[in-house]
C-alpha positions in Angstrom: -92.9 -4.5 -8.8 -91.9 -8.1 -7.7 -94.5 -10.7 -8.6 -94.8 -11.8 -5.0 -95.8 -8.2 -4.0 -98.9 -8.1 -6.2 -102.1 -8.5 -4.1 -104.7 -11.0 -5.1 -108.3 -10.9 -3.9 -110.5 -13.9 -4.5 -114.3 -13.6 -3.9 -115.6 -16.5 -1.8 -118.0 -17.7 -4.5 -115.1 -17.8 -7.0 -112.9 -19.7 -4.6 -115.8 -22.2 -4.0 -116.2 -22.6 -7.8 -112.5 -23.3 -8.3 -112.7 -25.9 -5.5 -115.9 -27.4 -7.0 -114.1 -27.8 -10.3 -111.1 -29.4 -8.7 -108.9 -26.9 -10.6 -107.0 -25.2 -7.7 -103.6 -26.1 -9.2 -104.5 -24.7 -12.6 -106.0 -21.6 -11.0 -102.8 -20.9 -9.0 -100.7 -21.4 -12.2 -102.9 -18.8 -14.0 -102.4 -16.3 -11.1 -98.7 -16.8 -11.0 -98.4 -16.4 -14.8 -100.5 -13.2 -14.8 -98.1 -11.8 -12.1 -95.2 -12.6 -14.4 -96.4 -11.3 -17.8 -99.0 -8.5 -17.2 -97.2 -5.2 -17.5 -97.9 -2.5 -14.9 -100.0 -4.9 -12.9 -101.3 -3.4 -9.6 -103.4 -6.2 -8.3 -105.6 -9.2 -9.3 -109.2 -9.5 -8.4 -111.1 -12.8 -9.0 -114.8 -13.0 -9.2 -117.5 -15.5 -10.3 -119.6 -14.2 -13.2 -122.7 -15.4 -14.9 -123.6 -14.8 -18.5 -127.1 -13.2 -18.5 -127.8 -14.5 -22.0 -127.2 -18.1 -21.0 -129.3 -18.9 -18.0 -128.5 -22.6 -18.1 -124.7 -22.1 -18.4 -122.4 -22.6 -15.5 -120.7 -19.4 -14.1 -117.1 -18.6 -15.0 -114.2 -17.5 -12.9 -112.9 -14.1 -14.1 -109.4 -12.9 -13.2 -109.4 -9.1 -13.5 -105.9 -7.8 -14.0 -105.9 -4.2 -12.7 -103.2 -2.4 -14.6 -102.0 1.2 -14.2 -101.3 1.7 -17.9 -103.7 2.2 -20.7 -103.0 1.4 -24.3 -101.9 4.4 -26.4 -104.7 5.7 -28.6 -104.8 3.9 -31.9 -102.8 0.9 -30.5 -103.8 -2.6 -29.5 -102.9 -4.0 -26.2 -102.5 -7.7 -27.0 -101.6 -9.0 -23.5 -105.1 -10.5 -22.9 -104.9 -12.3 -26.3 -101.4 -13.5 -25.5 -102.5 -14.7 -22.1 -105.5 -16.5 -23.7 -103.1 -18.2 -26.2 -100.9 -19.3 -23.3 -103.9 -20.8 -21.5 -104.9 -22.7 -24.6 -101.4 -24.1 -25.0 -101.1 -24.9 -21.3 -104.5 -26.4 -20.3 -107.1 -28.6 -21.9 -110.4 -27.1 -23.1 -112.3 -28.3 -20.0 -110.0 -26.0 -17.9 -110.0 -23.0 -20.3 -113.8 -22.9 -20.6 -114.1 -22.1 -16.9 -111.6 -19.2 -16.7 -111.3 -15.7 -18.3 -108.6 -13.1 -17.8 -109.4 -9.4 -18.5 -107.3 -6.3 -18.1 -108.7 -3.3 -16.3 -106.9 0.0 -16.9 -106.6 3.2 -14.9 -106.3 4.6 -11.4 -108.4 4.2 -8.3 -111.6 2.4 -9.2 -113.2 1.5 -5.9 -112.0 -2.1 -5.9 
């Protein structure tokens, strides 16, 4: 699947948070990189998430990478770790601390 054909859905509150942070360019770079490196990527869904254990913490932008494959039993899918390493090498900590990328596996999931 060509990278440009992968749909991206961004929740309004997540888009507002990216704008508030002034990190639109970095966010777009993260989306494009995910399209290039995430195997079997079906679509990307972006949400704003709050940590229930840290009521005073600012919410984070989560990029959910919906993938059609699942890791084989007993194997480790390291793509999220590799993506996180790329983020750490590409952006300063004040950018990285506001974004998370997580893979979601399987078929139709209602999103």
